[in-house]
C-alpha positions in Angstrom: 55.5 -59.1 9.5 53.7 -57.8 12.4 52.8 -54.1 12.3 55.0 -51.9 14.5 53.3 -49.6 17.2 54.5 -46.3 18.8 52.5 -45.5 21.8 53.7 -42.2 23.1 51.8 -39.0 22.7 53.2 -36.3 20.2 51.8 -33.6 22.3 53.2 -34.7 25.7 55.5 -32.0 27.1 58.4 -32.7 29.8 57.2 -31.4 33.3 57.8 -27.9 34.3 61.0 -27.6 36.9 59.9 -27.7 40.4 61.5 -24.2 41.1 58.6 -22.9 38.8 56.1 -24.8 41.0 57.5 -23.5 43.9 57.6 -19.9 42.7 53.9 -20.0 41.3 52.8 -21.5 44.7 54.4 -18.5 46.2 52.6 -16.1 43.6 49.3 -18.1 44.3 49.4 -17.5 48.1 50.3 -14.0 47.7 47.4 -13.0 45.2 49.8 -10.8 43.3 49.7 -12.2 39.8 49.8 -8.7 37.9 52.9 -7.7 36.7 52.7 -4.3 38.1 51.3 -5.4 41.5 54.7 -4.7 43.1 55.6 -3.0 46.4 58.6 -0.5 46.5 61.9 -1.8 44.7 60.5 -5.4 44.0 60.9 -6.5 40.7 58.3 -8.5 39.3 58.7 -12.0 37.6 57.5 -10.5 34.5 60.3 -7.8 34.7 62.8 -10.4 35.7 62.0 -12.5 32.8 62.6 -9.5 30.4 65.7 -8.8 32.1 67.1 -12.4 31.9 66.0 -13.0 28.3 67.5 -9.6 27.1 70.7 -10.8 28.5 70.6 -14.3 27.0 69.5 -12.8 23.7 72.1 -10.2 23.9 69.8 -7.5 22.9 69.1 -4.2 24.8 65.5 -4.3 25.5 63.0 -6.8 26.0 59.1 -6.9 26.4 57.2 -10.0 27.9 53.7 -10.3 26.6 50.5 -12.3 25.9 51.8 -14.4 22.9 54.3 -14.3 20.2 51.7 -13.4 17.5 50.5 -10.3 19.6 54.1 -9.4 19.9 54.3 -9.3 16.0 51.2 -7.3 15.8 52.6 -4.6 18.1 55.7 -4.7 16.7 54.5 -3.9 13.3 52.8 -0.8 14.9 55.9 0.3 16.8 58.0 0.2 13.5 55.7 2.7 11.8 53.2 0.5 10.0 50.1 2.6 8.9 46.8 1.4 8.0 47.0 -0.2 4.3 50.6 -0.5 4.2 52.1 -3.6 2.5 54.0 -6.0 4.3 56.2 -9.0 2.8 56.1 -12.4 4.3 56.8 -16.0 3.5 53.9 -17.8 1.9 55.0 -21.0 4.1 54.0 -20.0 7.6 51.6 -20.5 10.3 48.0 -18.4 10.3 49.0 -15.9 13.2 51.7 -14.4 11.0 49.6 -12.9 8.2 47.1 -12.7 10.8 49.3 -10.2 12.6 49.7 -8.1 9.6 45.9 -8.0 9.4 45.4 -7.1 12.8 47.9 -4.1 12.6 46.3 -2.9 9.5 48.6 -4.1 7.1 48.3 -5.9 3.6 50.0 -9.2 3.7 52.1 -9.7 0.4 53.2 -13.2 0.2 56.6 -14.2 -0.9 57.4 -17.6 -2.6 59.7 -20.0 -1.1 62.3 -22.3 -2.5 63.0 -26.1 -2.2 64.6 -25.6 1.1 61.5 -23.8 2.8 63.4 -20.5 2.6 62.4 -17.2 1.1 63.0 -17.0 -2.5 65.1 -14.0 -2.5 64.5 -13.2 -6.3 60.8 -13.1 -5.5 61.3 -11.1 -2.4 63.1 -8.2 -4.4 60.2 -8.4 -7.1 57.7 -8.2 -4.6 59.1 -5.5 -2.7 59.6 -3.4 -5.8 55.7 -3.9 -7.0 54.2 -3.7 -3.6 56.5 -0.8 -2.2 56.6 -2.8 1.1 59.1 -1.3 3.8 59.0 -3.9 6.3 59.4 -7.8 6.0 57.8 -10.0 8.3 60.6 -13.0 7.9 58.8 -16.2 9.3 61.5 -18.6 10.4 59.1 -21.3 9.7 59.6 -24.7 11.7 63.2 -23.3 12.6 64.6 -23.1 8.9 67.0 -20.3 8.9 68.1 -18.8 5.5 71.2 -17.4 4.5 70.9 -14.2 6.7 73.7 -12.5 5.3 72.4 -12.6 1.8 68.7 -11.8 3.1 69.8 -8.5 5.3 72.2 -7.4 2.4 69.3 -7.4 -0.2 66.8 -6.0 2.5 69.2 -3.1 3.4 69.5 -2.4 -0.5 65.7 -2.0 -0.6 65.5 0.0 2.5 63.3 -2.6 4.1 63.0 -2.9 8.2 63.2 -6.8 9.2 60.8 -8.2 11.8 61.9 -11.7 12.7 59.3 -14.2 13.8 61.4 -16.4 15.9 58.8 -18.8 17.2 60.5 -21.8 16.3 64.3 -20.8 16.3 64.9 -19.5 20.0 68.2 -20.8 20.8 69.2 -21.3 16.9 71.5 -19.0 15.2 73.2 -18.2 11.8 76.9 -18.6 12.2 77.7 -17.0 15.1 74.7 -14.5 15.4 71.7 -15.8 17.5 68.3 -15.9 15.5 66.2 -12.8 16.6 69.6 -10.6 16.5 69.5 -9.5 12.7 66.4 -7.7 12.3 65.2 -4.3 13.8 62.8 -6.5 15.9 62.3 -10.1 16.6 59.3 -11.9 18.3 59.5 -15.3 20.2 56.5 -17.5 21.2 56.4 -19.2 24.5 53.3 -21.4 23.4 53.3 -25.1 24.8 55.1 -26.6 21.6 58.0 -24.0 21.5 61.4 -24.1 23.2 60.1 -22.3 26.3 56.6 -23.7 27.5 54.4 -21.3 29.4 51.1 -22.5 27.6 50.8 -19.2 25.8 53.3 -16.0 26.1 55.6 -13.8 23.8 58.8 -12.0 24.0 59.7 -9.3 21.9 63.5 -7.8 21.6 65.1 -5.1 19.9 67.8 -2.5 20.1 65.9 0.6 19.2 64.8 2.7 22.2 61.9 4.4 20.7 60.3 0.9 19.3 61.0 -0.6 22.5 59.0 2.2 24.3 56.0 1.9 21.9 56.0 -1.8 22.3 55.5 -1.4 26.1 52.9 1.4 25.7 51.1 -0.8 23.4 51.3 -3.7 25.6 49.1 -1.8 28.2 51.8 -0.4 30.6 49.6 2.7 31.2 52.0 5.2 33.1 53.8 2.1 34.7 56.5 1.8 32.1 59.5 2.1 34.7 58.6 -1.3 36.2 59.7 -3.0 33.1 62.9 -5.2 33.4 64.8 -4.3 30.0 63.2 -1.0 28.9 64.8 2.3 27.6 65.3 5.5 29.5 62.5 7.6 30.8 62.7 10.3 28.6 62.3 8.1 25.6 58.6 7.3 26.8 58.0 11.4 27.1 58.1 11.7 23.5 55.5 8.5 22.7 53.6 7.8 25.6 50.6 9.8 24.5 50.5 8.8 21.1 50.8 5.0 21.8 47.6 3.3 22.0 46.9 0.7 24.8 46.4 -2.6 23.1 46.5 -4.8 26.5 48.5 -7.9 26.1 50.6 -8.1 29.2 52.3 -11.1 30.6 51.2 -12.2 33.9 53.6 -13.3 36.7 52.7 -16.7 36.9 53.5 -17.4 33.2 56.8 -15.3 33.7 58.0 -17.4 36.5 57.5 -20.6 34.5 59.6 -19.1 31.8 62.4 -17.8 34.2 62.7 -21.4 35.8 63.2 -22.9 32.0 65.4 -20.4 30.6 68.7 -21.7 32.1 68.0 -25.2 30.4 67.2 -23.6 27.2 70.6 -24.3 25.4 70.9 -27.9 26.9 67.5 -28.8 25.5 68.4 -27.4 21.9 71.1 -29.9 22.2 68.6 -33.0 23.2 66.3 -31.9 20.4 69.1 -31.9 18.0 70.0 -35.4 19.2 66.7 -36.6 18.4 66.5 -34.7 15.2 69.8 -36.4 13.9 68.4 -40.0 14.7 65.1 -39.1 13.0 66.7 -37.5 9.9 69.2 -40.4 9.3 66.3 -43.1 9.5 64.1 -41.0 7.1 66.8 -40.1 4.8 67.5 -43.6 4.4 64.0 -44.8 3.4 63.6 -44.8 -0.5 61.1 -42.4 -1.6 61.6 -39.9 1.5 63.9 -37.3 1.6 64.7 -34.2 3.9 66.1 -31.0 2.2 69.8 -30.5 3.1 70.4 -27.7 5.5 73.1 -24.9 5.1 76.3 -25.5 7.1 76.1 -22.3 8.7 72.7 -22.7 10.2 72.7 -23.7 13.9 69.0 -25.0 13.9 66.9 -26.4 16.6 65.5 -29.8 15.8 62.0 -29.5 17.8 60.1 -30.5 14.5 61.3 -32.4 11.3 60.1 -31.7 7.8 60.5 -34.1 4.7 59.3 -35.0 1.3 57.3 -37.8 0.3 58.7 -37.7 -3.0 58.3 -41.5 -3.9 54.4 -41.2 -3.4 51.8 -39.7 -5.5 49.5 -36.7 -4.1 46.8 -39.3 -4.0 48.6 -41.7 -1.8 50.0 -39.0 0.8 46.4 -39.3 2.6 46.7 -43.1 3.2 50.4 -42.8 4.1 49.6 -40.2 7.0 46.4 -42.5 8.1 48.6 -45.4 8.2 51.5 -43.8 10.2 48.6 -42.6 12.6 47.0 -46.0 13.1 50.8 -47.3 14.1 51.0 -44.2 16.7 53.1 -41.9 14.4 51.2 -38.4 14.1 52.4 -36.5 10.7 50.9 -33.2 9.4 50.9 -32.6 5.8 51.4 -29.1 4.6 50.1 -29.8 1.1 46.6 -30.3 2.1 44.1 -28.1 0.5 42.0 -27.7 3.6 43.2 -26.3 7.0 43.8 -29.1 9.8 44.5 -28.4 13.5 47.5 -25.8 13.4 48.5 -26.7 9.9 47.0 -24.5 6.9 48.3 -23.5 3.3 48.2 -20.1 2.3 45.4 -20.2 0.0 42.9 -20.9 2.9 43.8 -17.3 4.3 40.6 -15.7 2.4 41.1 -12.4 4.0 44.0 -11.9 1.9 42.9 -10.2 -1.4 43.8 -10.6 -4.1 44.8 -14.1 -3.4 48.2 -15.0 -5.4 48.9 -18.1 -7.0 52.4 -19.1 -6.1 53.5 -22.1 -7.9 56.8 -22.7 -6.4 55.4 -22.9 -3.0 52.6 -25.1 -3.8 55.1 -27.4 -5.5 57.6 -27.4 -2.5 54.7 -27.9 -0.1 52.8 -30.4 -1.8 54.2 -33.4 -0.5 55.7 -32.0 2.7 55.3 -33.6 5.8 55.7 -32.4 9.4 56.9 -34.4 12.3 56.8 -32.8 16.0 60.1 -34.0 18.1 58.9 -33.6 21.6 61.8 -33.9 24.4 59.8 -37.0 26.0 60.8 -39.0 23.4 64.0 -40.9 24.0 66.4 -42.3 21.2 65.1 -45.6 21.2 61.5 -43.7 20.7 63.0 -42.0 17.7 64.6 -45.2 16.1 61.1 -46.7 16.5 59.4 -43.9 14.9 61.8 -44.4 12.0 60.9 -47.9 11.9 57.2 -47.4 11.4 57.6 -44.7 8.8 59.4 -47.2 7.0 57.0 -50.2 7.3 54.3 -47.9 6.3 56.1 -46.3 3.3 56.9 -50.1 2.0 53.3 -51.0 2.7 51.8 -47.9 0.7 54.6 -48.4 -2.4 53.4 -52.1 -2.2 49.8 -51.7 -2.5 
């Protein structure tokens, strides 16, 4: 049988909407790219994005900044983190998450995950008590939303503030509550592979007026904080403006304009991702030796990526499986790989964490976990072909 071949790029995004192109050209013609370069009552594109995303998300305050990771960093500071404080976070995440804790002066305390890629709540409780941490940076890694009712109840009992990392869950929800509306603060990414694509960029939301004011000051507002689109009253800034360091991470108007044009498309695009995810998940779950952990009925996820386990392969066979898929055009990432590769890294490669814990449940959950990006440039037939390629490769590898 001839080998199937998939020929589209897994890194190809959809074109930016024409309305964004027109607005960006107007901004370039004006030369007024900085968010505070406004005249009189004008509202900058960055301020408009803050207004519109706060309204979409259903939160009082929103800050547009340079990246999701930067947003996590200044959120930790705004929530009261001091140098040397412990911060709980998932052992299964991407490097910017512990990096944000490190940048803010905190000490990452890694928490085990379960077989469904969620925080292990028993280990969360144990680590919270042993570390005395008062902040959980909850990474909703690859869009996997845990039982937020149980998690928030536990954090409330332990006196822990929650900072949600929603880089992969924009547009998702737990029951009827949007992801990003559970914690004291939530941060979203607008990096090119996320649900709004501005190349780089971040949005931070909260309902806490003083935290919002600190976020704005930390982002580099100088004394121009009244030019923000979803900010607290001026009197809140009067209390904190001289004690909140400027850490210069503003969003510019070009990226904001690109995001504003995409925001009305977000919910529809989430449906489109989930259609592709369903086709892929059905195909992969039908392949002997591969399976996708079941998701909770109350989780409304966004299927912009898919994770599955190659339980029918040995650890030694997985590199050959990944390489063979790549040779037939299907790009997979292996979260069990010992060495960092592109965006993917395992927790024990972050050597600045000291002491480095041994987390056997996390290692076991990840050792055969493979990751598949699901771009909207793939149509339904593309997803079926990807499933067929993976099946063909699996049969070849097992046969050999």
